[in-house]
C-alpha positions as CSV (number, residue, x, y, z in Angstrom):
1,M,-16.0,-5.5,-44.4
2,K,-15.9,-6.6,-48.0
3,L,-16.7,-10.1,-49.0
4,E,-14.1,-12.4,-47.6
5,Q,-12.1,-14.0,-50.4
6,F,-9.1,-15.4,-48.7
7,C,-8.6,-17.6,-45.7
8,V,-5.5,-19.0,-44.0
9,E,-5.2,-21.4,-41.1
10,F,-2.7,-21.2,-38.4
11,S,-2.2,-24.7,-37.0
12,D,1.4,-24.6,-36.0
13,M,0.4,-23.9,-32.5
14,W,1.4,-27.1,-31.0
15,Q,5.0,-26.1,-30.0
16,N,3.5,-23.9,-27.3
17,Y,0.4,-26.0,-26.5
18,D,1.9,-27.4,-23.3
19,Y,3.3,-24.1,-22.3
20,L,-0.1,-22.4,-22.6
21,S,-1.9,-25.3,-21.0
22,E,0.4,-25.1,-18.0
23,K,-0.6,-21.4,-17.7
24,G,-4.3,-22.6,-17.5
25,Y,-5.4,-21.9,-21.2
26,Q,-6.8,-24.2,-23.7
27,G,-3.8,-23.8,-25.9
28,G,-5.5,-24.4,-29.3
29,G,-7.4,-22.2,-31.7
30,A,-9.5,-20.6,-29.1
31,T,-6.4,-19.4,-27.2
32,W,-4.7,-18.2,-30.3
33,E,-7.8,-16.3,-31.4
34,C,-7.4,-14.3,-28.1
35,L,-3.7,-13.9,-28.6
36,A,-4.3,-12.8,-32.2
37,E,-6.7,-10.0,-30.8
38,S,-3.8,-8.9,-28.6
39,I,-1.4,-8.9,-31.4
40,I,-3.8,-6.8,-33.5
41,S,-4.4,-4.3,-30.6
42,T,-0.7,-3.9,-29.9
43,Q,1.1,-4.3,-33.1
44,A,-1.3,-3.8,-36.1
45,P,-4.6,-2.0,-35.2
46,E,-5.2,-1.3,-38.8
47,L,-5.9,-4.9,-39.2
48,A,-8.9,-4.9,-36.9
49,T,-11.2,-3.9,-39.8
50,E,-9.4,-6.0,-42.4
51,I,-9.6,-9.5,-41.0
52,R,-12.1,-12.0,-39.1
53,L,-10.8,-14.5,-36.6
54,D,-12.3,-17.9,-36.1
55,G,-10.7,-20.0,-33.3
56,E,-11.3,-23.7,-33.8
57,S,-10.1,-26.5,-31.4
58,D,-7.1,-27.4,-33.7
59,C,-6.4,-24.2,-35.7
60,L,-7.2,-20.5,-36.0
61,A,-8.8,-19.5,-39.3
62,I,-8.2,-15.9,-40.4
63,W,-10.4,-14.5,-43.1
64,S,-10.0,-11.4,-45.3
65,S,-10.6,-9.9,-48.6
66,S,-6.9,-8.7,-48.5
67,Q,-4.1,-11.1,-49.0
68,T,-1.7,-8.5,-47.8
69,A,-3.6,-8.3,-44.4
70,L,-3.5,-12.1,-44.2
71,D,0.2,-12.1,-44.8
72,K,0.9,-9.5,-42.2
73,M,-1.2,-11.3,-39.6
74,M,0.3,-14.7,-40.2
75,R,3.8,-13.1,-39.9
76,L,3.0,-11.6,-36.7
77,I,1.5,-14.7,-35.3
78,G,4.5,-16.8,-36.4
79,E,6.9,-14.4,-34.7
80,T,4.9,-14.6,-31.4
81,N,4.8,-18.3,-31.6
82,A,8.5,-18.6,-32.2
83,D,9.5,-16.2,-29.4
84,R,8.7,-17.0,-25.8
85,T,9.2,-13.4,-24.7
86,K,6.7,-12.1,-27.3
87,L,4.3,-14.8,-26.5
88,D,4.4,-13.9,-22.8
89,A,3.9,-10.2,-23.6
90,M,0.8,-11.1,-25.7
91,I,-0.5,-13.5,-22.9
92,A,-0.1,-10.6,-20.4
93,H,-1.8,-8.1,-22.7
94,A,-4.7,-10.5,-23.6
95,S,-5.2,-11.2,-19.9
96,A,-5.2,-7.6,-18.9
97,N,-7.7,-6.6,-21.5
98,G,-10.1,-9.5,-21.0
99,Y,-9.2,-11.5,-24.1
100,L,-7.9,-14.4,-22.2
101,E,-9.6,-15.6,-18.8
């Protein structure tokens, strides 16, 4: 991976915090890091080599040398966060593939 020049933080995770907590997950950045891995795996495998994820307690930091890759990842995370059906699909995928435990 090239030198990471850009970083964005996803911190708008709180709208689903209680929902995720009720399912037994932490609900913050660590959970969203796992969900982001699932999003990459199912919707944008080309991003696997373009970004680095860093789940913190209150946010998910996404690093890349490509602003385009960051924009795409943030769009996909935003769509998942806004749509409970997509969120449930990513939870199921992440659980089945060992991202979420």
